[in-house]
Structures are given as structure tokens and as C-alpha cells.
C-alpha positions in Angstrom: 23.2 24.3 18.3 20.9 22.4 20.6 22.4 19.2 22.1 19.9 16.4 21.9 21.0 15.0 25.2 23.9 13.6 27.1 23.3 10.0 25.8 23.2 11.1 22.2 26.3 11.4 20.0 24.7 13.7 17.5 23.8 17.4 17.3 20.3 18.7 16.8 20.7 21.7 14.5 17.9 24.3 14.5 19.5 27.6 13.8 21.4 29.1 10.8 24.8 29.7 12.5 25.0 26.1 13.7 24.2 24.8 10.2 27.0 27.0 8.8 29.5 25.5 11.4 28.3 22.0 10.7 28.6 22.4 6.9 32.1 23.8 7.3 33.2 20.6 9.0 31.2 18.3 6.7 32.9 20.0 3.7 36.2 18.4 4.8 34.8 14.9 4.5 34.9 12.7 1.4 31.6 11.0 2.0 28.5 11.2 4.2 25.3 9.3 4.8 22.0 11.1 4.3 18.4 10.3 5.1 15.2 12.4 5.3 11.9 12.4 7.1 8.9 13.9 5.5 5.1 14.1 5.4 3.1 14.2 2.2 -0.4 12.8 3.2 -2.3 16.1 2.8 0.0 18.0 0.4 1.1 17.8 -3.2 4.7 18.6 -2.4 6.3 16.5 0.3 7.0 18.5 3.5 10.6 18.0 4.5 10.7 17.6 8.2 14.2 16.4 9.1 17.6 15.8 7.4 19.9 13.3 9.1 23.6 13.3 8.1 26.5 11.3 9.4 30.2 11.3 8.4 32.7 9.7 10.7 32.2 11.2 14.2 30.2 14.1 12.7 26.5 13.4 13.1 23.6 15.8 13.0 19.8 16.0 12.8 18.9 19.1 10.9 15.6 20.8 11.4 14.6 22.5 8.1 11.4 23.9 9.8 13.5 26.1 12.1 16.4 27.1 9.8 15.8 30.0 7.5 18.8 29.6 5.2 19.7 26.0 4.1 22.0 27.4 1.4 25.2 26.0 3.0 23.8 22.5 2.9 22.4 22.9 -0.6 25.9 23.7 -1.8 27.4 20.6 -0.2 24.7 18.4 -1.8 26.1 19.1 -5.3 29.8 19.3 -4.4 31.7 16.7 -6.5 34.2 16.0 -3.7 31.6 14.8 -1.3 29.9 11.5 -2.0 26.3 11.3 -0.7 25.3 7.8 0.5 21.6 6.8 0.6 19.6 3.7 0.9 16.7 3.3 -1.6 17.4 6.9 -2.6 14.6 7.8 -5.0 12.2 9.5 -2.6 15.1 11.3 -0.7 16.5 12.6 -4.0 13.1 13.7 -5.2 12.4 15.6 -2.0 15.8 17.3 -1.9 15.4 18.2 -5.6 12.1 19.9 -4.9 13.5 21.6 -1.9 16.7 22.9 -3.5 16.1 22.8 -7.2 19.1 20.5 -7.7 19.6 16.7 -7.3 22.5 15.6 -5.0 25.5 14.5 -6.9 27.5 12.2 -6.7 25.5 9.6 -5.0 25.8 6.0 -3.8 22.8 3.8 -3.1 23.4 0.8 -0.8 20.3 -1.0 -2.0 21.6 -0.9 -5.5 25.0 -2.0 -4.4 23.6 -4.8 -2.3 21.7 -6.2 -5.2 24.8 -6.9 -7.2 26.5 -8.4 -4.2 24.1 -11.3 -3.6 21.6 -9.7 -1.2 17.9 -10.1 -1.8 16.3 -7.9 -4.4 15.3 -4.4 -3.0 16.5 -5.4 0.5 15.2 -3.1 3.2 17.5 -0.8 5.2 16.8 -2.6 8.5 17.5 -6.1 7.0 20.7 -4.9 5.3 22.0 -3.3 8.6 21.2 -6.5 10.5 23.0 -8.7 7.9 26.1 -6.4 7.6 26.5 -5.2 11.2 24.4 -7.5 13.3 22.4 -4.6 14.7 18.6 -5.0 15.0 17.0 -1.7 14.5 13.9 -0.5 16.3 10.7 0.0 14.3 8.5 1.7 16.9 8.4 5.2 15.3 7.7 4.3 11.6 4.5 6.3 11.8 5.7 9.3 13.7 4.5 12.8 12.9 7.8 14.3 11.9 6.3 17.8 11.5 5.4 17.9 15.1 7.6 19.9 17.5 9.3 19.2 19.8 10.2 15.6 18.7 11.0 13.2 21.5 14.5 11.9 22.1 13.3 8.4 21.1 12.0 9.7 17.8 15.3 11.6 17.1 17.3 8.5 18.0 15.2 6.4 15.6 15.7 9.0 12.8 19.5 9.1 13.4 19.8 5.3 13.2 18.9 5.7 9.5 22.4 7.2 8.9 24.4 6.1 11.9 24.6 2.5 10.6 24.4 3.5 6.9 28.1 4.5 7.1 29.2 1.0 8.2 27.0 -0.6 5.5 28.5 1.7 2.8 32.1 0.9 3.9 31.4 -2.8 3.8 29.6 -2.8 0.4 32.1 -0.4 -1.2 35.0 -2.6 -0.2 33.3 -5.7 -1.5 32.4 -4.0 -4.8 36.1 -3.1 -5.3 37.3 -6.6 -4.3 34.9 -8.3 -6.7 35.4 -5.8 -9.5 31.7 -4.9 -9.5 32.0 -1.2 -8.9 31.6 -0.5 -12.6 28.5 -2.6 -12.7 26.4 0.0 -11.0 28.3 3.2 -12.0 25.8 4.1 -14.7 22.8 3.4 -12.5 24.2 5.6 -9.8 25.0 8.4 -12.2 21.4 8.3 -13.6 20.0 8.8 -10.2 21.2 12.4 -10.2 19.5 13.2 -13.5 16.9 15.9 -12.7 14.7 14.6 -15.6 13.7 11.7 -13.3 12.0 14.1 -10.8 10.2 16.4 -13.2 6.5 15.9 -14.1 5.8 15.2 -17.8 2.4 16.8 -18.2 1.9 15.1 -21.5 2.2 11.6 -20.0 0.0 12.1 -16.9 -3.0 10.3 -18.5 -1.1 7.1 -18.5 -1.4 6.9 -14.7 -5.2 7.0 -14.8 -7.0 3.8 -13.6 -9.2 2.6 -16.4 -7.7 4.8 -19.1 -7.2 1.8 -21.4 -10.9 2.0 -22.3 -10.5 5.5 -23.8 -9.2 6.4 -27.2 -9.3 9.3 -29.7 -11.0 12.5 -28.6 -12.0 10.9 -25.3 -8.3 10.2 -24.5 -7.5 13.8 -25.4 -10.1 15.0 -22.9 -8.6 12.7 -20.2 -5.1 14.0 -21.0 -6.2 17.7 -20.8 -8.1 17.1 -17.5 -5.0 15.4 -16.0 -2.9 18.4 -16.9 -5.4 20.8 -15.4 -5.7 18.7 -12.2 -1.9 18.6 -11.8 -1.7 22.4 -12.2 -4.5 22.9 -9.6 -2.8 20.4 -7.2 0.5 22.2 -7.5 -1.1 25.6 -7.1 -3.1 24.6 -4.1 -0.4 22.2 -2.7 -3.0 19.5 -2.3 -3.0 15.8 -3.3 -4.3 15.5 -6.9 -7.0 13.1 -5.7 -8.4 15.9 -3.6 -8.9 18.1 -6.7 -10.7 15.4 -8.7 -10.6 11.6 -8.6 -9.5 9.4 -11.4 -12.9 7.9 -11.8 -14.4 11.3 -12.4 -11.9 12.1 -15.1 -12.6 8.9 -16.8 -16.4 9.5 -16.7 -16.1 13.1 -18.0 -13.9 11.9 -20.9 -16.3 9.0 -21.6 -19.5 11.1 -21.5 -18.2 14.3 -23.0 -20.7 16.5 -21.2 -21.7 19.8 -22.9 -23.6 21.5 -20.1 -23.6 21.9 -16.3 -26.8 19.7 -16.3 -25.1 16.9 -18.1 -22.0 17.4 -15.9 -24.1 17.0 -12.8 -25.3 13.6 -13.9 -21.8 12.2 -13.3 -22.0 10.7 -9.8 -18.3 10.9 -9.3 -18.5 14.7 -9.2 -19.9 16.5 -6.2 -22.0 19.6 -6.2 -19.2 21.7 -4.7 -16.8 20.5 -7.5 -19.3 21.4 -10.2 -20.1 24.8 -8.7 -16.4 25.7 -8.3 -14.9 24.2 -11.5 -17.8 23.1 -13.7 -17.4 25.8 -16.4 -13.7 25.1 -16.6 -14.3 21.3 -17.0 -16.8 22.0 -19.8 -14.3 24.3 -21.5 -11.6 21.6 -21.4 -14.0 19.1 -22.9 -14.9 21.6 -25.7 -11.3 22.5 -26.4 -10.3 18.9 -26.7 -12.9 18.4 -29.5 -11.2 21.2 -31.5 -7.7 19.7 -31.2 -6.2 18.3 -34.4 -6.8 14.5 -34.3 -3.2 14.0 -35.3 -2.2 15.4 -32.0 -4.4 13.2 -29.9 -2.5 10.9 -27.4 -2.4 7.2 -28.3 -1.8 4.1 -26.3 1.4 2.3 -26.9 0.9 -0.6 -29.2 0.8 -3.8 -27.1 3.2 -6.3 -28.5 2.5 -9.9 -27.5 4.6 -12.9 -27.9 3.5 -15.8 -30.1 3.9 -19.4 -28.9 7.4 -19.8 -30.3 8.6 -16.5 -28.8 7.1 -17.6 -25.4 9.1 -20.8 -25.6 12.2 -18.8 -26.5 11.5 -16.6 -23.5 11.4 -19.6 -21.2 14.8 -20.7 -22.4 16.2 -17.2 -21.9 14.7 -17.1 -18.4 16.5 -20.3 -17.6 19.8 -18.9 -18.9 19.3 -15.8 -16.7 18.7 -18.0 -13.7 22.0 -19.7 -14.5 23.9 -16.4 -14.9 22.5 -15.1 -11.7 23.5 -18.2 -9.7 27.0 -18.1 -11.3 27.4 -14.5 -10.1 25.7 -14.9 -6.7 22.9 -12.4 -7.3 19.2 -12.8 -7.2 17.4 -13.5 -10.5 15.0 -10.5 -9.9 18.1 -8.2 -9.7 19.4 -9.5 -13.1 16.2 -9.7 -15.1 12.4 -10.0 -14.9 10.2 -11.8 -17.4 9.3 -8.3 -18.8 13.0 -7.7 -19.4 13.2 -11.0 -21.3 10.1 -10.2 -23.4 11.4 -6.7 -24.2 14.6 -8.3 -25.4 12.7 -10.5 -27.8 10.4 -7.8 -29.0 12.5 -4.7 -29.0 16.1 -5.1 -27.9 16.7 -1.4 -27.2 14.0 -1.2 -24.5 15.3 -4.1 -22.4 17.5 -3.5 -19.4 19.5 -6.5 -20.6 21.0 -4.4 -23.4 22.4 -1.9 -20.9 25.3 -1.7 -18.5 26.4 -4.6 -16.4 23.3 -6.6 -17.3 24.5 -6.7 -20.9 28.0 -7.7 -19.9 26.7 -10.5 -17.6 23.8 -11.9 -19.6 22.4 -9.7 -22.4 25.3 -10.3 -24.8 25.1 -14.1 -24.4 21.3 -14.1 -24.7 21.5 -12.2 -28.0 23.9 -14.8 -29.3 21.4 -17.5 -28.4 18.6 -15.6 -30.0 20.5 -15.2 -33.2 21.6 -18.8 -33.4 25.2 -18.1 -32.5 25.0 -20.3 -29.3 23.0 -23.3 -28.1 21.9 -24.7 -24.8 23.3 -28.0 -23.6 22.2 -30.2 -20.8 24.9 -31.6 -18.6 24.4 -33.6 -15.4 21.0 -32.0 -14.8 22.1 -28.5 -15.5 22.1 -26.3 -18.5 25.0 -24.4 -20.1 25.4 -22.1 -23.1 27.8 -23.3 -25.8 29.2 -21.5 -28.8 27.4 -22.7 -32.0 30.5 -24.5 -33.3 30.8 -26.5 -30.0 27.1 -27.2 -29.3 26.8 -30.5 -31.2 23.3 -31.9 -30.7 22.7 -29.6 -27.7 22.3 -32.7 -25.4 25.2 -34.2 -23.5 25.5 -37.0 -21.0 
């Protein structure tokens, strides 16, 4: 174990035996804070550069580039008795899943917790630390090359701050969740974060990410879908960003023009000569195969449902009620509901977040009563309130 310096209160772990000893101590804890540093600018898979962990007086910066066996840590990441605390956890969980093949569980996300405790929607880690602890974090190493070795002490200190203060934030938020009875509000959201399906690539849905794909349909959309699948497989195999394999614009043009020869393929300006020389025959084969696909299997755009004028007016009323519910519960409106959530509630109740979890308990159930005529809006002293239908009267009060 290499000590990071006399001024530091954390260990820099860069060998297998030190990791084993650290994990042995960490296994005695009930919770820990975790953060990662990574690089993914020139690769398909993110390159894990550092793992920072803190639990009480136990703090360490783990170097996954130097350690040959991360198994002891992988085991702790899925141990039920150890709660893993993150802030804005999606990228960290994705990277750890790709590294270890399993998603950490159980987890706690301080950004999610802060949202139901009245903090701004998707608050940053630095802002949350400042508001909870009063500590102003440095931002000077936000663009550090974390794959470089050796890292400077300043860089390591900066990285460790991402977990050092996360513990204090967690303790504060967790206590307030319990005191306000809001722990159950986020339980389902936190549990869902450990679902590995969230971090798997659905090859059949890749085409939906293409810029300009809305202009394609039928056989052309099948071509685009097949090209996206091929590109993803190439990017994974070569560990290169998908845009380095072939750009979105090129896929759209191939699908639109349906080339049947190298000559016609070369007329697409978005494709370079090297690309055509290396993959031209394969691209033509994909186009040809798509034409032989059963039309009943072609991908289709989701039907766009639009609100009519009456539904739009209803949505305005529901948005006003959501604003009222958010203010009553001291949370931001964006945390409770967006206009898309409202529209989905009107068009297809099952697809709206307002029919799920704490949002349903706080607002969704009442909104549905209003939609179905079981409650009315009344104006009182310049404010609105929701009244049961038998008490609503004319809906207007002095």
C-alpha cells in the first residue's frame, strides 16, 4: 500500500495484497461512499481509471490499472449488508457493471434523495456539498487525464473529495428522509438502479438514436436498423467510439439511397474511400439482406399521439395542480412532473411516471380523480385547491 503523503488521510492502493486488506476492513462497515474516474473519449467501453471509496475513517483511492485481481472489491459491491452511496450514480453503475459484470446493490443516490427533500432538480455534487456542509469544492482538475501515471497529489486529493464529503451528505439526507417519512418515496427508484437491464444495449432499438431517422420508414428503416446493429458490433469488437466506425449521417444516406454497387456506394459523400474499401461489400450485403426481410418484421416508429385543444387545456390545469402539490411538499416542480409526464397521463396513463411510486401517492392519484370528474379545482384567495366533487360547488370561491 502506497501512502499518498503525510497530509492525506487516505491510502493509495495499487497492489493486490493491499486491496485484500482494505476490503477486509471495508466489509465490516454498513455503508460506504463510492465514486469513479474514467476516460471514454477514444474507446467504446469506458476505461476505469480510479475507484474512490470512503467509510468512516477508512478512505482509499484504488488504482485498477495496477491491480491484477479486483475480485475482493467486486464481491463487496454486491454484498447486501454494505450500502453503496453514490451521487448521480448512472455512469458509475454502468462502468462498474461493465467492469465486473454485476451492478452494485444495494445503492443510495444522494441526487435522488435531495430531489425529494426540496433541493433543486438534478443538483450537482459540488452544490449539494456546499449547501449541506458549507464546504466549497475545488474544480481545477475536472479535465484531468485520469489514465496518466503517476497522478499528482492535487489530482488525487480532488478525486477523493468526491467521496470524502459524500458521507456527510448521505448522513444528513438519510436522517431527513427518515424524519419526514420520505424514505419510501425513493425506495423503488433506488432498487431499479441496480437492474442490469438498464446497462445492456438493446440492438433492436439502436436505430431510434439516429439523428434524422424520423424521415425513414419501411425497408429503409430496416436498413438503418441493420446498419446500426453492425456498427455497434464493430465498435464493441474494436473498442472504438461508434462514430469512428461510421457516422449517423452516412447510415441515413445509405438507408435512403439503398445502393446496390460499390460505385453507387461511393457516391455517398458521407462515406470515405477507406471506409468503402474496408467495409463496402459488407454494407452492400446489409442493404440487400434488408430487402429480403419480411415486411411484417420491419421496425416502425412509435405512433405520435398529440393532444387536442381540450386535452391541452386539461394539461394546463394538471400542471397547475402539480405546481401546487410540489409547493405543498417543498420539492421542485421538475422533480415531481414535467409537461411530458402530464401529457402521458392524459394519453396513456401506464406510461406516465405520475402513476408510479411516490409521484402517484403525492399527485397522480389526485390528478386522475380530476381527470375522471371526481374532483374539481376551486380558486380561493388567489390560489387553487382540489376539492372532492361533492364539495366543489361551482368551483369558484371568494
